[in-house]
C-alpha positions as CSV (number, residue, x, y, z in Angstrom):
1,M,87.2,-26.6,-34.4
2,A,85.5,-29.3,-32.6
3,L,88.6,-31.3,-32.6
4,L,90.5,-28.6,-30.9
5,K,88.0,-28.5,-27.8
6,R,89.3,-30.3,-24.8
7,S,86.9,-32.2,-22.7
8,S,86.1,-30.6,-19.2
9,Q,86.0,-34.0,-17.6
10,P,89.5,-35.9,-17.7
11,A,89.5,-39.4,-18.1
12,P,89.4,-41.3,-14.6
13,D,92.8,-42.9,-13.7
14,P,92.5,-46.6,-13.5
15,E,94.4,-46.8,-10.2
16,G,92.3,-44.0,-8.6
17,R,95.0,-41.2,-8.9
18,M,93.8,-37.7,-9.1
19,P,95.3,-34.1,-8.3
20,L,95.3,-32.5,-5.0
21,M,92.5,-30.1,-6.0
22,E,90.3,-32.9,-7.2
23,H,90.7,-34.8,-3.8
24,L,89.7,-31.5,-2.0
25,R,86.8,-31.3,-4.2
26,E,85.8,-34.8,-3.6
27,L,86.3,-34.4,0.1
28,R,84.1,-31.3,0.1
29,N,81.3,-33.1,-1.8
30,R,81.4,-36.0,0.5
31,L,81.5,-34.0,3.6
32,L,78.6,-32.0,2.1
33,I,76.4,-35.3,1.7
34,A,77.2,-36.6,5.1
35,T,76.3,-33.2,6.7
36,I,73.0,-33.2,4.9
37,A,72.4,-36.7,5.9
38,V,73.1,-35.8,9.5
39,V,70.8,-32.9,9.5
40,V,68.0,-35.0,8.1
41,G,68.6,-37.5,10.9
42,I,68.4,-34.7,13.5
43,I,65.0,-33.7,12.1
44,I,63.9,-37.1,12.4
45,G,65.2,-37.4,15.9
46,W,63.4,-34.2,16.7
47,I,60.0,-35.8,15.4
48,V,60.5,-39.0,17.3
49,F,61.9,-37.3,20.7
50,D,59.1,-38.4,23.0
51,P,59.6,-42.3,22.4
52,V,63.3,-41.9,22.3
53,W,63.4,-40.1,25.5
54,A,61.1,-42.7,27.2
55,F,63.6,-45.3,26.1
56,I,66.7,-43.3,27.4
57,K,65.1,-42.6,30.8
58,E,64.0,-46.1,31.5
59,P,67.2,-47.4,33.2
60,F,66.9,-44.4,35.8
61,C,63.2,-44.9,36.2
62,E,64.1,-48.6,37.5
63,T,65.9,-47.1,40.4
64,P,64.1,-46.3,43.7
65,Q,65.6,-42.7,43.7
66,A,63.5,-41.9,40.4
67,Q,60.3,-41.7,42.6
68,Q,61.8,-39.8,45.7
69,L,60.4,-36.3,44.4
70,R,56.9,-37.6,43.4
71,V,55.7,-41.1,44.5
72,G,54.9,-43.3,41.7
73,E,56.3,-41.0,38.9
74,C,59.7,-41.1,37.4
75,T,61.2,-37.5,37.9
76,L,64.2,-35.8,36.5
77,T,64.8,-32.1,37.0
78,Y,66.3,-29.2,35.0
79,G,67.7,-25.9,36.2
80,G,67.7,-23.5,33.3
81,I,65.4,-21.8,30.8
82,F,67.1,-23.2,27.8
83,Q,68.1,-26.6,29.2
84,S,64.9,-28.3,28.0
85,F,65.7,-26.9,24.4
86,F,69.1,-28.1,24.4
87,L,68.2,-31.5,25.8
88,T,65.8,-32.0,23.0
89,L,68.5,-30.9,20.5
90,K,71.2,-33.3,22.1
91,V,68.9,-36.3,22.0
92,S,67.9,-35.4,18.4
93,A,71.6,-35.2,17.4
94,M,72.2,-38.6,19.0
95,V,69.5,-40.1,17.0
96,G,70.5,-38.2,13.8
97,V,74.2,-39.7,14.0
98,V,72.7,-43.1,14.3
99,V,70.2,-42.8,11.8
100,S,72.4,-41.3,9.2
101,S,75.4,-43.6,10.0
102,P,75.1,-45.7,6.8
103,V,75.3,-42.6,4.7
104,W,78.4,-40.9,6.4
105,L,80.2,-44.3,7.0
106,Y,79.8,-45.0,3.2
107,Q,81.1,-41.5,2.4
108,I,84.2,-42.1,4.4
109,W,84.7,-45.7,2.9
110,A,84.1,-44.4,-0.8
111,F,86.6,-41.5,0.0
112,V,89.5,-43.9,1.3
113,T,89.0,-46.9,-1.0
114,P,90.4,-45.6,-4.3
115,A,93.8,-45.6,-2.5
116,L,93.5,-49.1,-1.4
117,Y,94.4,-52.4,-3.2
118,R,91.8,-55.1,-4.1
119,N,92.6,-57.2,-1.0
120,E,92.7,-54.1,1.3
121,K,89.2,-53.0,-0.1
122,R,87.9,-56.5,0.8
123,Y,89.3,-56.4,4.3
124,S,87.8,-52.8,4.8
125,I,84.3,-54.1,3.8
126,A,84.7,-56.8,6.5
127,F,85.9,-54.5,9.1
128,L,83.2,-52.2,8.5
129,G,80.6,-55.1,8.6
130,L,82.0,-56.2,11.8
131,A,82.7,-52.7,13.5
132,I,79.0,-51.6,13.5
133,P,77.6,-54.9,15.2
134,L,80.5,-54.7,17.8
135,F,79.6,-51.2,18.6
136,M,76.0,-51.9,18.9
137,V,76.6,-55.1,21.0
138,G,78.6,-52.9,23.4
139,A,76.0,-50.2,23.5
140,L,73.3,-52.6,24.3
141,L,75.4,-53.9,27.1
142,A,75.8,-50.5,28.5
143,Y,72.1,-50.0,28.4
144,V,71.2,-53.2,30.1
145,I,73.5,-52.9,33.2
146,M,72.7,-49.0,33.4
147,D,69.8,-49.3,35.9
148,T,71.9,-51.5,38.1
149,S,74.9,-49.4,37.9
150,L,72.7,-46.4,38.8
151,A,71.1,-48.0,41.8
152,I,74.7,-48.9,43.1
153,L,76.0,-45.4,42.7
154,L,73.0,-43.7,43.9
155,G,72.8,-46.2,46.8
156,F,75.8,-44.7,48.7
157,A,73.6,-41.7,49.7
158,P,72.4,-41.4,53.2
159,S,68.9,-42.9,53.6
160,D,67.4,-39.5,54.5
161,A,68.9,-37.7,51.3
162,V,66.9,-36.9,48.3
163,A,68.3,-37.5,44.8
164,I,67.8,-34.4,42.5
165,I,69.1,-35.6,39.2
166,Q,69.6,-33.0,36.5
167,I,68.3,-34.0,33.0
168,D,71.6,-33.0,31.3
169,E,73.6,-34.7,33.8
170,Y,71.9,-38.0,33.2
171,V,71.9,-37.7,29.3
172,N,75.7,-37.1,29.5
173,Y,76.1,-40.2,31.7
174,V,73.9,-42.4,29.2
175,L,76.1,-41.0,26.2
176,I,79.3,-41.5,27.9
177,M,78.3,-45.2,28.9
178,I,77.3,-46.0,25.4
179,V,80.3,-44.6,23.7
180,I,82.8,-46.2,26.0
181,F,81.2,-49.6,25.9
182,G,80.8,-49.3,22.0
183,V,84.2,-48.2,21.4
184,S,85.9,-50.7,23.8
185,F,84.2,-53.5,21.9
186,E,86.2,-52.4,18.7
187,L,89.5,-53.6,20.4
188,P,89.7,-57.0,18.9
189,L,89.1,-55.5,15.5
190,L,92.0,-53.1,16.0
191,L,94.3,-56.1,17.0
192,V,93.2,-58.1,14.0
193,F,93.6,-55.0,11.7
194,L,97.3,-54.5,12.9
195,N,98.1,-58.2,12.6
196,I,96.7,-58.1,9.0
197,I,98.9,-55.3,8.0
198,G,101.9,-56.8,9.7
199,V,102.4,-54.3,12.6
200,L,101.4,-56.8,15.4
201,S,102.2,-60.4,15.5
202,H,100.6,-63.3,17.5
203,A,103.8,-63.7,19.3
204,T,103.7,-60.4,20.7
205,V,100.1,-60.6,21.7
206,K,100.7,-63.9,23.4
207,K,103.8,-62.6,25.3
208,N,102.0,-59.7,26.7
209,R,98.7,-61.4,27.3
210,R,98.8,-61.2,31.1
211,W,99.7,-57.4,31.2
212,V,97.0,-56.7,28.5
213,V,94.3,-58.5,30.5
214,F,95.4,-56.7,33.7
215,A,95.3,-53.4,31.9
216,M,91.7,-54.1,30.6
217,F,90.5,-54.4,34.2
218,V,92.3,-51.2,35.1
219,F,90.7,-49.4,32.1
220,G,87.4,-50.6,33.0
221,A,87.7,-49.2,36.5
222,V,89.1,-45.8,35.3
223,I,87.1,-45.1,32.3
224,T,83.6,-45.9,33.3
225,P,81.6,-43.2,35.1
226,G,81.6,-43.9,38.9
227,G,84.1,-46.8,38.7
228,D,81.6,-49.4,40.6
229,P,82.7,-52.9,40.5
230,L,79.7,-54.0,38.2
231,T,80.2,-51.7,35.6
232,M,84.0,-52.3,35.6
233,M,83.4,-56.2,35.4
234,A,80.8,-55.7,32.7
235,L,83.2,-53.8,30.5
236,A,86.4,-55.7,31.1
237,A,85.1,-59.2,31.1
238,P,83.8,-59.1,27.4
239,M,86.8,-57.2,26.4
240,V,89.0,-60.2,27.7
241,V,86.8,-62.6,25.8
242,L,87.0,-60.6,22.5
243,Y,90.7,-60.3,23.1
244,F,91.2,-64.1,23.2
245,L,89.1,-64.3,20.0
246,A,91.3,-61.9,18.3
247,E,94.4,-63.8,19.4
248,F,92.8,-67.0,18.3
249,F,92.2,-65.5,14.8
250,M,95.9,-64.1,14.7
251,F,97.0,-67.7,15.5
252,M,95.1,-69.3,12.9
253,R,95.8,-66.7,10.2
254,E,99.6,-67.0,10.9
255,K,99.4,-70.7,10.9
256,R,97.9,-70.7,7.4
257,M,100.6,-68.5,6.1
258,P,103.5,-69.9,4.3
259,A,106.6,-70.6,6.6
260,T,109.2,-67.7,6.6
261,E,112.4,-67.5,8.4
262,D,111.8,-66.0,11.8
263,F,113.9,-63.2,13.3
264,S,111.7,-62.2,16.2
265,H,114.3,-63.6,18.6
266,L,116.9,-60.8,17.6
267,S,117.2,-57.4,19.2
268,D,116.5,-54.3,17.4
269,D,120.3,-53.5,17.0
270,E,121.3,-57.1,15.8
271,A,121.5,-57.7,12.1
272,S,119.9,-60.8,10.7
273,P,122.2,-63.4,9.2
274,L,122.9,-63.2,5.5
275,V,121.8,-66.1,3.3
276,E,125.0,-67.7,1.7
277,D,124.5,-68.6,-2.0
278,S,127.1,-71.2,-3.3
279,A,126.2,-70.5,-6.9
280,P,129.0,-68.7,-8.7
281,L,128.3,-65.3,-10.2
282,E,128.7,-64.9,-14.0
283,D,131.0,-61.8,-14.9
284,E,129.2,-60.7,-18.0
285,R,130.0,-57.2,-19.4
286,P,127.7,-55.2,-21.7
287,G,128.0,-56.0,-25.2
288,E,129.9,-59.3,-24.7
289,D,128.6,-62.7,-25.4
290,S,128.8,-65.1,-22.2
291,G,129.7,-68.0,-24.6
292,S,132.7,-66.0,-26.3
293,T,136.2,-66.3,-25.2
294,R,138.9,-63.8,-25.5
């Protein structure tokens, strides 16, 4: 009877294939693990709220407008009963997402990698290892220039006006700046990824270089809160530098690749030329010996 029993655990497929329901179960389990990690991170953020809040409000405290309500003290205001609670929850959530990022990033990577080839897995590890530092550098740059940017934006007010900055408005400003700068610094990684999978060539990047650089400055002026020149330059200039680094990587990568026939000069509706082969074709039929004669 024991021989007739089927194993409840099917043998794993060496290529990582599994039925749809197994994919859904794995997705559910990984989402559950990632959610638990974020919740634990939020609890940690709630515990360390005071030092984190002191770090977040430091750029505003460097501006002259921070001491207009109470001389010698950095003051922000709130105008609702529950606003202070939601402020603590929002800051704790920000800390939770950052603290738990190794866990949920690994869950995403572990769910996707079974469908990748070996070289694609190697590239995914390299991209993940570069994406996090690039995001952190962008976020750090946003934090460094935030006090100067705030001073410029608040400096347009009349001299006899008093700045009453709401806490939630300031936190949203900090969050938007960090996300915009962090995500924008991922641009070279996206270009390199498209080049590796064969979607974007170095010739295309080189051809459109001027328009891309111009678009980066327009993007920096439009996407940043306030649109002041300092923030625009602080975002666009590093993006341009990273863009040239990505272009250089594409050039070196394609230079090392084996030479192939180039059809990039052809239009989309023009067929590539056929390769003529002068070798005659042998006419063999099934069941007949090529050396026999009729």
